[in-house]
C-alpha positions in Angstrom: 96.6 87.3 103.1 98.4 85.8 100.3 100.9 83.5 102.1 104.2 82.6 100.7 107.5 81.6 102.4 110.1 81.8 99.7 110.0 82.9 96.1 106.9 84.9 96.3 105.8 87.5 98.8 103.7 87.0 101.7 101.4 89.9 101.8 99.0 90.8 104.7 96.4 93.5 103.4 93.8 95.1 105.9 91.1 97.2 104.8 88.2 98.8 106.5 84.5 98.6 104.9 82.5 101.6 105.4 79.2 101.3 103.5 80.0 99.9 100.1 83.7 101.2 100.1 86.6 99.2 101.3 89.4 101.6 102.4 93.3 100.3 102.6 94.5 100.7 106.3 97.2 98.8 106.6 99.7 96.3 104.2 102.7 94.2 105.1 105.0 92.8 102.3 107.3 90.0 103.9 109.6 88.3 101.7 111.7 85.1 102.5 110.6 85.3 106.2 110.1 82.3 108.3 106.7 81.3 109.3 107.1 82.1 112.9 107.7 85.9 111.6 104.6 85.9 109.4 102.5 84.4 112.1 103.9 86.9 114.7 102.5 89.8 112.1 99.2 88.0 111.5 97.7 86.9 114.6 97.7 89.7 116.7 96.0 91.6 113.7 93.4 88.7 113.5 93.1 89.1 117.3 91.8 92.7 117.2 88.1 93.2 117.8 87.9 95.1 114.8 89.1 92.5 112.5 85.9 90.7 111.4 87.0 88.3 108.6 89.8 87.3 106.8 91.0 84.9 103.9 94.2 83.4 103.5 95.3 81.9 100.5 98.3 79.7 100.1 99.2 75.7 99.9 97.3 74.0 102.6 100.6 72.6 103.8 101.9 75.4 104.9 102.7 75.4 108.8 100.7 78.6 109.1 97.4 76.7 108.5 97.9 74.3 111.6 98.4 77.3 113.7 95.4 79.2 112.6 92.5 77.3 114.5 94.3 77.5 117.7 95.1 81.3 117.1 91.9 82.6 115.5 88.3 82.7 117.0 86.0 80.4 115.2 84.5 81.8 111.8 86.8 84.7 111.5 89.2 83.3 109.0 88.9 81.3 105.7 91.7 79.3 104.5 91.7 78.9 100.6 93.8 77.1 98.1 92.6 78.9 95.0 91.8 82.7 94.3 88.3 83.8 94.8 87.0 84.2 91.0 84.4 83.3 89.1 83.7 82.8 85.2 81.9 86.0 85.0 83.6 88.2 88.0 86.9 89.5 89.0 88.3 89.7 92.4 88.7 93.2 92.5 86.7 95.9 90.9 88.0 96.5 87.3 87.9 100.5 87.5 90.9 101.9 89.4 88.3 104.6 90.7 85.6 101.9 91.6 83.2 103.0 94.1 83.7 99.7 96.0 87.5 100.2 96.7 89.6 103.0 97.4 93.2 102.3 97.1 94.2 105.5 95.0 95.2 107.7 98.5 97.4 104.9 99.8 98.4 102.8 97.0 102.2 102.5 96.5 104.1 102.4 93.3 104.6 98.6 93.8 100.8 97.9 94.6 99.8 99.8 91.5 102.5 97.7 89.4 101.0 94.8 90.8 97.3 95.8 89.7 98.5 96.8 86.0 100.6 93.4 85.6 97.4 91.4 86.2 96.0 89.7 83.0 92.9 88.0 82.3 93.0 85.0 80.3 90.3 82.6 79.0 91.5 78.8 78.9 90.3 76.6 76.2 87.6 75.2 78.6 86.4 78.6 79.1 87.5 79.0 82.5 89.2 82.5 83.4 92.6 82.4 84.8 94.3 85.5 86.3 98.1 85.5 86.0 100.8 88.5 86.0 104.2 89.1 86.9 105.4 92.6 88.3 109.2 93.5 88.8 109.5 92.4 92.6 106.2 89.7 92.6 104.0 87.3 91.1 101.4 90.4 91.7 101.1 89.0 95.3 99.9 92.6 96.2 97.0 92.0 94.1 95.9 88.5 95.4 96.4 89.9 99.1 94.0 92.7 98.1 91.2 90.4 96.1 91.3 88.2 99.4 90.7 91.3 101.4 87.8 92.1 99.2 86.7 88.4 99.3 86.7 88.4 103.3 84.8 92.1 103.2 81.9 90.3 100.6 81.4 87.4 102.7 80.6 86.1 106.0 82.4 83.1 107.6 80.8 80.5 110.2 83.0 77.9 111.9 81.4 75.4 109.1 82.3 77.5 106.2 81.0 80.3 104.2 77.7 82.0 105.1 76.2 83.9 101.8 
């Protein structure tokens, strides 16, 4: 989930990992909604036994982070204030027809626009930075999908990341 309250979209992106492929199952785009409404969409999803892990990305001061511990079982979610990326990798497979992601069948025009708008930049210090702007978002659908892949890739414990 890419958390936002105003200006940018708040996007909840749910996928199902079958083997090595993560299939799109559900996505909610929320714009300019109160945190209570965002929580009302998120917490029932996280309570489902089929949902194993989740990554949330936002400013730690967002009110939703104070509600997560009391509404989500320990080890099921990870809060992050930075996008999951390293110097040698992208948070999503680079090819649209990658064997590890399948969004072609359920991707909307807006999602495709977000995915195409992302640009990888190398900073003067050698770090990789991803940024982009689509017509109606700051590529928030991309970031939610990247966080979904991060959750599918790693396991979390009550104390943090496991492998």
